[in-house]
Steps between C-alpha positions, in 0.01 A plus 500: 500500500169525674336655193535187284209255485664164584227300323633604157860404582662166420499244778810314618464198730751302696649415837679756712852370553636791710436857603720791394570785742575866449774670708241579771425130551157524336377247245521671161467189290527127475620235263220314322656191344798662326348848452523804722175665605529854634249622758500845654632508858175644633350152438777326701292437813202363305720269299684376811164431666339312210779346289780259588777337298352189337157659449342501156395852402366683199639840404364760261750763401709683247813360336769748391641448150857409587475307828349172613300651785135563573411819686195378690178698510305222671578166658257221582605264778439125516193573716353742245589820689575785260778740595456808283747783458288807557798729543713594800252761627183288479287555806672831571794343680848558363738204486789549742823314439601312812826593670748213494858480611711396205782269596822435309444186292662300229380221278645271239332269255359444156260752351176316424288798397561860398276735702315790341296799609134524401582683176757239394814677621775263623542540877692196621508124518370205700764253620450125532487530881201737474689824568390800295775733387365851439647814346379812319416456131794715383746273685326181387512606136879513523519161677278291272764227468503453881121487525430243227384146581783249521758753623668425834546813709596623842343822626551726800272768636238572762178315528209362689384149581161397632265201486413582138852515360829683478603794287829684467550848360821436309804721555748267326463195278748263340470204268623175650729315265616147572875466523645247255565159649862425588668271250 
């Protein structure tokens, strides 16, 4: 998205409540109030260095038609630093995905936010404990009911956890249904 002039884009302001991680443990977004903001992973280190949960930020980006997400083109930190997406090859250096060991993980909780890719494609969900559940768009499109806010789910897969958050690439998911109380 480096070719878009961020000054002409709408501005969204708010406080960062949590980071979102991709399966490589890189920051690829954050939650701003109750809205997801997608950032490209090649900006992960800059964001980690200059933004923290609780910080007020301003984002200029593009909003897909069918999803409540902003794909950030620029971000201005509380100190006025501008983090601009100039593309993954800016400066001649290619972005290399870090190698991480994925560990078997499971999570259970209430879905508080559906998670989308930068073009608005459903890709997972955020649980109330902060865990991101991730899956390919074709799988997510068949599991919409499991990934909608208010649904209680349990998921199993392989994931990564670091100081910025926890994400699981989902292999299996089930809706948790309360058993009726004994009479």
